[in-house]
matplotlib code that plots the C-alpha trace (Angstrom):
import matplotlib.pyplot as plt

x = [65.2, 66.3, 69.0, 71.9, 74.2, 71.8, 72.7, 73.9, 72.0, 70.4, 67.5, 65.2, 63.6, 60.9, 62.1, 58.7, 55.2, 53.5, 53.1, 56.7, 59.7, 63.4, 64.9, 68.3, 69.9, 72.4, 75.8, 76.3, 76.4, 79.3, 81.1, 80.8, 82.2, 85.1, 85.8, 85.4, 87.9, 90.4, 89.8, 88.2, 88.1, 85.1, 82.9, 83.8, 83.0, 79.6, 78.9, 79.9, 77.5, 74.7, 75.3, 75.3, 72.0, 70.4, 71.4, 70.2, 66.8, 66.3, 67.3, 64.4, 66.1, 68.5, 65.6, 65.3, 61.9, 60.1, 61.0, 64.7, 66.0, 69.3, 70.7, 73.4, 75.7, 76.0, 78.3, 77.5, 80.6, 79.5, 82.1, 81.5, 82.9, 80.8, 77.8, 74.3, 75.9, 77.0, 73.6, 72.3, 72.3, 68.5, 68.5, 70.7, 68.5, 65.5, 67.2, 67.7, 64.0, 62.9, 65.1, 64.0, 60.3, 60.8, 62.7, 60.3, 57.1, 56.2, 55.8, 52.4, 52.1, 52.1, 48.3, 48.5, 50.1, 47.9, 45.9, 47.8, 51.0, 49.6, 50.1, 53.8, 54.9, 57.7, 58.9, 62.6, 63.6, 66.6, 67.3, 70.0, 71.4, 74.0, 77.2, 78.1, 81.6, 84.1, 86.9, 89.3, 86.9, 86.0, 82.5, 80.7, 77.2, 77.7, 78.2, 81.7, 82.2, 85.1, 85.8, 87.1, 86.7, 86.3, 82.6, 82.3, 82.3, 82.6, 83.4, 85.1, 88.0, 85.6, 85.1, 87.3, 88.0, 86.2, 85.5, 86.0, 83.3, 83.0, 82.0, 80.1, 78.1, 79.6, 77.5, 79.2, 77.2, 78.5, 77.6, 77.3, 78.4, 79.7, 79.0, 77.4, 74.2, 73.7, 71.9, 73.8, 75.5, 76.4, 78.3, 77.1, 78.7, 82.3, 82.6, 83.9, 87.5, 89.3, 88.0, 85.1, 82.3, 79.0, 76.8, 77.7, 74.8, 74.1, 72.9, 69.5, 68.7, 69.3, 66.2, 63.0, 63.9, 66.5, 68.1, 66.1, 62.4, 59.7, 60.1, 63.8, 63.7, 63.8, 67.3, 69.1, 66.4, 67.1, 70.8, 70.9, 69.0, 71.9, 74.4, 72.5, 72.5, 69.2, 69.0, 66.5, 63.3, 63.6, 67.0, 70.5, 70.2, 70.3, 67.5, 64.0, 61.1, 63.2, 62.8, 61.4, 63.8, 64.0, 66.0, 66.5, 63.8, 60.9, 58.0, 58.9, 57.1, 58.9, 59.1, 60.4, 61.0, 58.9, 59.8, 56.2, 53.5, 51.4, 50.0, 48.2, 51.3, 51.4, 53.9, 55.5, 53.7, 50.2, 50.1, 50.6, 54.2, 55.4, 55.7, 55.7, 58.9, 61.8, 64.1, 62.1, 62.6, 59.1, 58.3, 55.6, 57.9, 56.0, 57.5, 60.0, 58.7, 59.2, 61.6, 63.7, 63.8, 65.1, 67.7, 69.0, 69.1, 71.1, 73.7, 73.9, 74.7, 77.2, 81.0, 81.2, 81.4, 81.9, 78.2, 77.9, 79.9, 77.9, 75.0, 76.8, 76.4, 80.2, 80.2, 77.0, 78.8, 82.0, 80.2, 78.0, 74.8, 73.7, 73.5, 74.0, 75.1, 73.0, 75.9, 76.6, 80.0, 82.5, 82.3, 84.8, 85.5, 84.8, 83.5, 82.8, 82.8, 80.4, 83.4, 87.2, 88.1, 87.2, 88.2, 89.1, 86.1, 83.7, 81.7, 82.4, 80.2, 81.7, 79.4, 80.2, 79.8, 81.2, 79.9, 79.8, 78.5, 76.6, 78.8, 77.6, 80.5, 82.5, 85.8, 86.9, 90.1, 90.2, 93.7, 93.6, 89.8, 87.3, 86.2, 89.2, 87.4, 83.9, 81.9, 78.9, 78.2, 77.8, 80.1, 80.3, 83.8, 85.6, 89.2, 90.7, 94.0, 95.0, 96.6, 96.1, 94.7, 94.3, 91.2, 90.8, 87.8, 87.5, 84.2, 83.1, 80.3, 79.8, 81.8, 84.8, 86.3, 88.1, 90.0, 90.7, 93.1, 92.7, 95.8, 95.8, 92.1, 90.9, 92.3, 91.8, 92.8, 93.4, 91.9, 94.9, 93.9, 96.1, 95.9, 96.3, 98.3, 99.4, 102.0, 103.2, 105.9, 107.1, 110.7, 111.5, 112.7, 109.8, 107.3, 104.8, 102.1, 102.8, 101.6, 98.0, 97.9, 97.6, 97.1, 94.3, 95.4, 92.5, 93.9, 97.5, 98.6, 100.1, 99.2, 100.1, 103.9, 106.6, 109.0, 112.2, 112.5, 109.7, 108.6, 107.3, 109.6, 112.4, 113.0, 110.1, 106.4, 103.8, 102.6, 99.9, 101.0, 98.0, 100.1, 100.9, 99.6, 96.2, 93.1, 90.4, 88.1, 90.7, 90.6, 93.5, 93.1, 95.5, 94.1, 95.8, 95.3, 92.4, 92.1, 90.7, 88.8, 87.4, 87.4, 88.4, 86.1, 87.9, 89.5, 91.2, 93.2, 95.8, 98.1, 100.3, 99.2, 101.0, 99.1, 99.0, 96.4, 97.2, 94.1, 90.5, 89.1, 91.1, 89.8, 91.6, 89.8, 91.2, 88.9, 89.2, 86.6, 86.0, 84.3, 83.2, 81.9, 85.1, 84.8, 81.3, 80.2, 82.2, 81.4, 83.0, 84.9, 87.1, 86.9, 89.2, 88.9, 90.0, 91.2, 90.4, 93.0, 95.7, 98.3, 100.2, 99.0, 98.1, 98.5, 101.3, 101.7, 104.8, 105.1, 104.7, 107.1, 106.8, 109.7, 109.7, 107.6, 105.4, 104.0, 102.5, 99.2, 98.1, 94.7, 92.6, 89.7, 87.3, 86.5, 84.1, 81.3, 83.5, 84.4, 84.2, 84.1, 86.3, 87.3, 87.7, 89.2, 90.5, 91.4, 92.7, 91.0, 92.4, 90.2, 92.4, 91.3, 94.8, 95.5, 98.7, 100.4, 99.3, 101.7, 100.9, 103.2, 103.0, 99.7, 98.6, 95.6, 95.1, 92.6, 94.4, 92.1, 92.4, 94.1, 92.2, 93.0, 91.2, 88.2, 86.1, 83.6, 81.1, 77.7, 77.8, 78.5, 81.6, 82.6, 85.3, 87.6, 87.4, 88.8, 88.2, 89.0, 86.3, 83.2, 83.2, 81.4, 79.1, 78.7, 75.3, 74.8, 72.1, 71.7, 68.5, 66.2, 64.2, 65.4, 67.8, 67.5, 70.9, 71.1, 74.1, 74.1, 76.8, 78.0, 75.3, 72.6, 71.7, 70.6, 73.1, 72.0, 69.4, 68.7, 66.7, 68.5, 66.6, 67.9, 71.6, 74.8, 76.5, 75.9, 78.0, 78.1, 78.1, 80.9, 80.6, 82.6, 85.4, 84.3, 82.9, 79.6, 77.3, 76.1, 73.0, 71.6, 68.0, 66.7, 63.2, 63.2, 66.9, 69.2, 73.0, 75.4, 79.1, 81.3, 82.6, 85.6, 86.0, 89.4]
y = [77.8, 81.2, 81.3, 83.4, 83.8, 85.5, 87.3, 90.7, 93.2, 93.0, 95.2, 95.3, 98.7, 100.5, 103.5, 104.5, 103.7, 100.5, 99.5, 99.5, 98.3, 99.1, 96.1, 97.1, 94.4, 95.5, 94.0, 93.4, 89.6, 89.7, 92.3, 90.4, 87.2, 89.2, 90.5, 87.0, 85.5, 88.2, 87.9, 84.6, 85.6, 88.0, 84.9, 84.3, 88.0, 87.6, 84.5, 86.5, 89.3, 86.8, 85.4, 88.9, 89.6, 86.5, 87.5, 91.1, 90.0, 87.7, 90.5, 92.9, 95.1, 96.2, 97.4, 101.2, 102.9, 104.5, 108.0, 107.4, 107.3, 106.1, 109.1, 108.2, 110.9, 110.5, 112.0, 111.9, 111.8, 112.9, 111.5, 113.3, 114.5, 117.7, 115.8, 114.9, 112.7, 115.9, 115.9, 119.0, 119.5, 119.4, 115.9, 114.7, 116.3, 114.7, 111.3, 111.9, 112.8, 109.6, 107.4, 109.0, 108.7, 105.1, 104.1, 106.1, 104.8, 108.4, 107.8, 108.7, 105.4, 103.3, 103.6, 101.1, 98.4, 95.3, 94.6, 91.4, 93.4, 96.7, 95.7, 94.8, 97.6, 99.3, 102.7, 101.5, 104.4, 105.1, 108.5, 109.7, 113.2, 114.9, 115.7, 119.3, 118.8, 116.8, 114.5, 117.5, 119.6, 121.8, 123.0, 120.8, 120.5, 116.7, 116.7, 116.1, 116.7, 115.1, 115.4, 112.1, 109.9, 107.0, 108.0, 105.9, 102.1, 102.7, 100.1, 100.1, 102.0, 105.0, 105.2, 108.3, 110.2, 107.9, 109.4, 107.1, 104.5, 104.4, 108.1, 108.5, 106.3, 106.9, 107.1, 107.5, 108.7, 107.9, 108.0, 104.2, 100.9, 99.5, 96.0, 94.9, 96.5, 97.5, 100.4, 100.2, 97.9, 97.9, 95.8, 94.0, 95.2, 94.1, 92.7, 95.7, 96.1, 98.9, 102.3, 100.8, 100.5, 102.1, 102.4, 103.2, 104.2, 105.5, 109.1, 108.3, 106.1, 108.7, 110.4, 111.2, 114.5, 115.8, 112.9, 110.3, 109.7, 108.4, 104.9, 104.7, 106.6, 103.6, 102.3, 103.9, 102.7, 99.1, 99.5, 101.1, 97.9, 95.9, 98.2, 97.4, 93.7, 93.0, 90.3, 89.9, 88.4, 85.3, 84.3, 83.7, 83.6, 86.4, 84.8, 85.9, 83.7, 80.5, 78.9, 79.7, 81.0, 83.1, 85.9, 85.3, 87.7, 86.1, 88.2, 88.2, 85.3, 82.6, 84.0, 83.1, 86.8, 89.0, 91.2, 92.3, 93.7, 90.6, 91.6, 88.3, 86.3, 83.0, 80.6, 79.6, 78.1, 79.1, 82.6, 85.7, 87.0, 90.4, 91.7, 95.3, 94.9, 97.3, 94.3, 92.8, 93.2, 94.3, 97.9, 98.5, 99.0, 100.2, 98.9, 97.3, 94.8, 95.2, 92.3, 93.9, 97.1, 95.2, 93.4, 96.7, 98.1, 95.0, 95.9, 99.4, 98.0, 95.4, 96.0, 94.1, 96.5, 99.8, 100.7, 101.0, 104.2, 106.1, 107.1, 107.8, 111.3, 111.9, 111.0, 113.0, 116.0, 115.4, 115.1, 118.2, 116.2, 116.7, 120.5, 121.9, 125.6, 126.7, 128.9, 128.4, 126.9, 128.8, 127.7, 125.4, 126.9, 125.0, 125.7, 124.1, 125.2, 124.2, 123.0, 123.1, 122.8, 125.7, 128.0, 131.7, 134.1, 131.4, 132.1, 130.0, 129.8, 129.4, 128.3, 128.5, 125.0, 125.9, 123.7, 123.2, 126.7, 129.1, 132.0, 135.5, 137.0, 135.8, 137.0, 135.4, 135.9, 134.8, 135.1, 136.0, 136.3, 139.1, 140.0, 139.1, 139.5, 139.1, 139.2, 137.1, 133.5, 132.6, 134.3, 134.3, 135.0, 135.0, 134.1, 136.1, 134.2, 130.6, 129.0, 127.1, 129.2, 129.0, 130.2, 131.2, 131.8, 133.2, 132.7, 134.3, 134.3, 135.7, 132.8, 132.7, 132.4, 130.0, 130.1, 127.6, 127.9, 125.4, 125.5, 124.4, 124.4, 126.1, 125.0, 127.4, 126.7, 129.6, 130.7, 129.3, 126.0, 123.1, 122.4, 118.9, 116.8, 116.7, 114.4, 113.8, 111.3, 112.6, 112.7, 116.4, 117.4, 118.8, 118.0, 116.5, 117.5, 120.0, 123.4, 124.1, 120.4, 119.3, 116.5, 116.3, 114.4, 114.8, 112.4, 113.6, 110.0, 108.2, 110.0, 110.3, 110.9, 110.8, 107.8, 107.1, 103.4, 102.3, 103.4, 102.2, 104.6, 106.7, 106.4, 108.0, 107.5, 108.3, 105.9, 105.6, 103.4, 101.3, 98.6, 100.5, 103.6, 104.5, 103.2, 101.5, 104.0, 106.9, 108.8, 110.6, 112.5, 113.8, 116.6, 117.3, 120.7, 122.1, 121.1, 122.8, 120.4, 123.0, 121.6, 118.1, 115.3, 112.3, 113.3, 110.3, 109.7, 107.0, 106.0, 103.1, 101.3, 98.9, 97.5, 94.5, 93.0, 91.4, 89.2, 89.1, 90.8, 94.1, 95.8, 99.1, 101.3, 103.5, 105.9, 108.5, 111.3, 114.3, 117.6, 120.3, 122.7, 123.7, 120.7, 121.2, 117.9, 114.9, 112.0, 108.6, 107.6, 104.7, 102.2, 99.4, 97.6, 94.2, 91.7, 94.1, 96.5, 93.8, 94.0, 90.9, 87.4, 86.1, 87.8, 90.0, 89.8, 92.0, 95.8, 95.9, 97.5, 96.7, 94.6, 95.2, 96.5, 93.4, 94.6, 97.7, 97.8, 100.5, 101.9, 103.9, 106.2, 107.6, 111.3, 111.6, 113.2, 116.2, 116.7, 120.5, 121.5, 124.5, 123.7, 120.0, 118.8, 115.3, 113.6, 110.2, 109.0, 106.3, 104.7, 102.6, 99.2, 98.4, 96.3, 97.0, 99.8, 101.5, 103.1, 105.4, 106.6, 108.2, 110.1, 111.3, 113.4, 113.9, 114.6, 113.0, 110.9, 107.3, 105.0, 102.7, 99.8, 101.6, 102.7, 99.9, 101.2, 98.7, 99.1, 102.8, 103.3, 103.2, 102.5, 104.6, 103.2, 99.5, 97.6, 99.8, 99.5, 101.8, 103.6, 104.1, 106.3, 105.2, 107.3, 106.7, 105.7, 108.1, 111.5, 112.5, 109.9, 110.9, 108.1, 105.2, 102.1, 100.8, 97.4, 95.5, 91.7, 89.4, 86.3, 84.2, 86.5, 88.0, 91.6, 93.7, 97.3, 99.1, 102.8, 104.9, 107.9, 110.9, 113.3, 112.7, 112.1, 110.0, 108.4, 107.0, 103.3, 102.1, 100.7, 96.9, 93.9, 92.6, 90.5, 90.4, 92.1, 92.6, 96.2, 96.7, 100.1, 100.1, 103.1, 102.8, 99.2, 99.0, 97.1, 97.4, 95.3, 95.0, 93.5, 95.5, 94.2, 95.4, 94.6]
z = [278.3, 277.1, 274.5, 275.8, 272.9, 270.6, 267.4, 268.1, 266.0, 262.7, 261.9, 259.0, 258.8, 256.8, 254.8, 253.8, 255.3, 256.2, 252.6, 251.4, 253.4, 252.9, 254.6, 256.0, 258.2, 260.9, 261.1, 264.8, 264.6, 262.1, 264.1, 267.3, 265.8, 264.4, 267.9, 269.3, 266.8, 267.8, 271.5, 272.5, 276.2, 275.6, 275.6, 279.2, 280.0, 278.4, 280.5, 283.6, 282.6, 282.2, 285.7, 287.1, 285.2, 286.7, 290.2, 289.7, 288.5, 291.5, 294.0, 293.9, 296.4, 293.6, 291.4, 291.5, 291.9, 289.1, 290.3, 289.6, 286.1, 284.6, 282.6, 280.0, 278.5, 274.7, 272.1, 268.3, 266.1, 262.6, 260.1, 256.9, 253.6, 253.5, 252.0, 253.2, 255.9, 257.7, 259.4, 261.3, 265.0, 264.8, 263.4, 266.2, 268.8, 267.2, 267.4, 271.2, 271.5, 269.6, 271.8, 275.0, 274.1, 273.2, 276.3, 278.6, 276.9, 275.8, 272.1, 270.8, 269.0, 272.2, 272.1, 269.2, 271.3, 271.0, 274.2, 275.0, 275.6, 276.9, 280.6, 280.2, 277.9, 279.9, 280.9, 281.1, 283.3, 280.9, 279.3, 276.9, 277.1, 274.9, 276.9, 277.6, 278.7, 276.6, 277.9, 278.2, 280.2, 277.3, 276.5, 273.9, 272.5, 272.4, 268.6, 267.3, 263.5, 261.7, 258.0, 256.6, 253.6, 256.0, 256.0, 252.8, 253.1, 256.9, 259.5, 262.9, 261.3, 260.8, 264.6, 264.9, 268.1, 270.5, 273.9, 277.0, 276.9, 280.7, 280.6, 277.3, 275.0, 271.6, 268.4, 265.0, 262.0, 258.5, 254.8, 254.4, 255.8, 252.5, 251.1, 254.4, 253.4, 257.0, 258.5, 261.8, 264.3, 268.0, 270.5, 273.6, 276.9, 277.1, 273.6, 271.6, 270.5, 272.3, 271.2, 269.2, 271.8, 270.9, 267.8, 264.2, 261.9, 258.4, 258.5, 256.9, 259.9, 262.6, 264.0, 262.1, 260.3, 257.9, 255.9, 257.9, 258.1, 260.4, 259.0, 259.9, 263.2, 265.5, 264.4, 267.4, 269.8, 268.6, 268.7, 272.1, 273.2, 272.0, 273.8, 277.0, 276.5, 274.7, 272.1, 269.3, 270.6, 268.5, 269.9, 268.6, 264.8, 262.2, 260.3, 261.5, 260.4, 260.2, 263.6, 267.1, 269.7, 272.9, 274.2, 278.0, 278.9, 280.8, 279.4, 275.7, 274.1, 272.1, 268.6, 265.1, 264.2, 262.0, 259.0, 258.6, 260.9, 261.5, 264.9, 265.3, 264.4, 266.4, 264.9, 268.2, 271.2, 270.3, 271.8, 269.7, 269.5, 270.4, 266.9, 268.0, 270.1, 269.4, 269.2, 266.3, 262.6, 261.9, 260.9, 263.6, 266.6, 269.7, 272.9, 275.2, 277.8, 281.6, 281.5, 278.8, 280.9, 283.9, 281.8, 280.5, 284.0, 285.1, 282.3, 283.7, 287.2, 286.0, 286.0, 282.7, 279.8, 281.8, 281.7, 285.5, 285.6, 282.9, 285.1, 288.4, 289.8, 289.5, 285.8, 285.1, 286.7, 284.8, 281.4, 282.1, 282.0, 285.6, 285.6, 282.1, 282.3, 279.4, 278.3, 274.5, 273.6, 271.5, 267.8, 266.1, 262.6, 259.4, 255.9, 252.6, 248.9, 246.1, 244.0, 244.7, 241.0, 238.7, 235.9, 236.0, 236.3, 237.5, 240.6, 243.7, 246.8, 250.3, 253.2, 256.9, 258.5, 262.0, 264.8, 268.5, 269.0, 266.6, 265.3, 265.3, 263.4, 260.4, 259.0, 255.7, 253.8, 250.1, 248.8, 245.1, 244.9, 244.5, 247.1, 249.1, 252.5, 253.8, 257.0, 255.7, 256.6, 252.9, 250.3, 246.5, 245.1, 241.7, 241.0, 238.0, 237.8, 237.6, 240.7, 243.9, 246.8, 250.5, 252.3, 256.0, 258.3, 261.8, 263.6, 266.9, 269.4, 272.9, 274.4, 272.2, 268.7, 266.4, 263.1, 260.3, 257.4, 254.4, 252.4, 248.7, 248.9, 245.6, 242.3, 239.4, 235.8, 233.4, 230.2, 228.2, 226.7, 225.6, 221.9, 220.4, 220.2, 223.9, 225.3, 228.9, 229.5, 232.9, 231.8, 232.2, 235.7, 237.9, 235.1, 237.4, 238.0, 235.2, 234.1, 235.3, 236.4, 240.0, 242.5, 245.1, 248.2, 250.7, 253.3, 253.1, 252.8, 249.7, 246.5, 242.8, 242.6, 240.0, 240.2, 238.4, 238.9, 236.5, 233.0, 229.7, 227.8, 229.2, 232.9, 234.7, 235.3, 238.0, 240.7, 243.3, 246.2, 247.2, 248.8, 252.0, 253.8, 252.3, 254.0, 252.0, 250.3, 250.2, 246.9, 245.1, 241.9, 239.2, 237.0, 233.7, 232.1, 230.2, 226.5, 223.4, 221.3, 219.0, 215.4, 216.7, 215.6, 217.1, 220.4, 222.1, 225.3, 225.4, 228.2, 229.3, 232.4, 234.7, 237.7, 239.9, 242.3, 245.6, 245.8, 244.6, 247.7, 247.6, 244.5, 243.8, 241.2, 238.5, 236.7, 234.0, 234.2, 232.0, 232.6, 230.1, 232.8, 234.7, 237.1, 238.4, 237.0, 235.8, 233.4, 233.7, 230.5, 231.7, 234.6, 235.7, 239.0, 240.4, 237.8, 234.9, 236.3, 236.5, 233.6, 234.7, 235.3, 238.8, 242.1, 243.3, 247.0, 247.3, 246.8, 243.0, 240.5, 236.8, 235.6, 231.8, 228.9, 229.0, 232.3, 230.5, 228.6, 226.2, 227.3, 224.8, 226.0, 223.5, 224.2, 221.2, 223.3, 223.8, 220.2, 219.4, 223.1, 223.9, 227.5, 228.6, 231.9, 232.4, 235.6, 236.8, 240.0, 242.2, 245.0, 247.2, 248.5, 250.0, 247.0, 245.0, 243.1, 239.8, 237.4, 234.4, 231.6, 228.2, 228.4, 225.0, 224.0, 220.3, 217.6, 214.7, 212.6, 213.6, 211.1, 208.8, 211.1, 213.9, 212.0, 210.5, 208.0, 206.6, 204.9, 205.2, 209.0, 211.2, 214.8, 216.3, 217.6, 216.6, 218.4, 221.5, 225.3, 226.5, 225.1, 221.3, 218.8, 216.0, 212.9, 211.4, 207.8, 206.7, 208.5, 206.6, 208.3, 211.4, 213.6, 213.9, 216.0, 217.3, 218.9, 220.2, 220.6, 221.9, 220.0, 221.6, 220.1, 223.5, 223.3, 225.3, 224.5, 222.4, 221.8, 219.4, 218.1, 216.8, 214.1, 214.8, 212.8, 215.5, 218.8, 221.7, 222.4, 226.0, 228.0, 227.8, 228.9, 226.7, 223.7, 220.2, 219.4, 216.5, 216.0, 214.0, 212.6, 211.4, 209.5, 208.1, 206.8, 206.1, 208.5, 208.4, 210.6, 211.5, 214.2, 217.1, 219.1, 222.8, 224.3]

ax = plt.figure().add_subplot(projection="3d")
ax.plot(x, y, z, "-o")
ax.set_aspect("equal")
plt.show()
């Protein structure tokens, strides 16, 4: 008997050719069971859909002829942060072509279907078309672009701006699907939480061009099969190759599931299995069967899951799919910059990213920049004075125009550099964020802010509220002003930290990053996340405020790689996981030589600082030799790190876990050793 409650979409796909697979499982099984736990009645709805499907399949009068095609309006929501995930219109159109060729049996590779299945390979009589009218009656090209940090570690929360699922089939494209390791997932008809119905996929699994490839082009074909009530061909598990199963489709053979292209595979029932099926995990997808086509058509005729309205003449007219006008839409203005953080007199590049319609005219306004206006689509400008600046753009084509203003968009630091030592204790009124310092709050939610109810010294500190408000993955950054490390040999950052964790699952992350090229590139110097971030014992399940000085920990960050640099930027970066609050006080940057207790010198070489809480610097014992081999072993004798240094006076040691280590310097045949303590 066919197994009805099959697993709901996991797909292992080839990222390259037939010789190398990039196995990327989908996550639909897990998403379905989450939905089922929240709303148990969807199990009954699935049973009703199955009964409807059985009746539909036995009533041949309901089957439409081959001259008629089910047309489904589609909208792609591109959730992006102005990176590679903001895929082109051409890549979306290519994805539509790939799906239509697969569903209509038009793909060139159908000639490779093995003879045993040639006769049942199906034209499913289903096509997908981008909508040309949005839910508000406005002109659209069927591609909706939304800038959001939810593109990272995406899940159902990233399904922004859903269009009505009884009128449009929604597809969301994101940067990644987080720790699930998934390429995409979908919902069976009638099982999705409100506003979540459709497909969500990583950008590199959409279509066959752009950021995707031929090897990953069939992801949406597979997921649309799930949206239209197809199971995997091996049944109701998420483990292909484990046991034989079935999918409630009469002409798909019993299968155990395949992750490789064994075209003569016959592990179940003696006959070969349909390894080339789009609902398999193999990388040689070629076909749907006729039975699968009828099952999907049944879903499109069923009232369960709203699929039966998608292809009606009234809806095709309402979504602009029936008779597209061919008139281009007015553009929706947007733009991006190569870096939002810069120094005076550096060149910045602005690029038009307007969408929905192609602009033919551009009018830029750059307050405080040279030039201050432009009519080009790509513009280079220079800011001569420090400050925070807004940028505006108006775009126009024959159909209409649109404008956008991005306030507090460009952050420019001046040529005046902060000498050492530097101290910030947040005690002076209005001292935060400080002179030529600033906070970046992309999501406009909770961000770094001065508070007067907690401090290590005095009465004030700064806090990021991760306990409430911010969604998982949202980033907030605090930039402190530019420093002059000229003549400084031992630059060091210290600060007091108070932080709590709610549980082991929600791992907020605090980083310190440094740039020596005006913010174009950043290097990680300090990282604490999860339990390593916690400055108090156990979990704190309430909204955290430090109680006393014992809640605070001194953090030391070596800045030795930037010794002698004339222009050094430092920023604190918080990535929220909806854990608990982080407080920072008493920031100090100095170049005063570390005390003898912090500089351990033995056998002619030194480690700075020692003990250390982040990366440290090693001064080599003999600078006249050609090369030095540095090794680090833990207390068990296990090699942790090894590097050969050529013609250098010093080198940077890596960031390692807390513990006691033995550092060895070998020059020619001479070996020198000393202990290194990492706190």
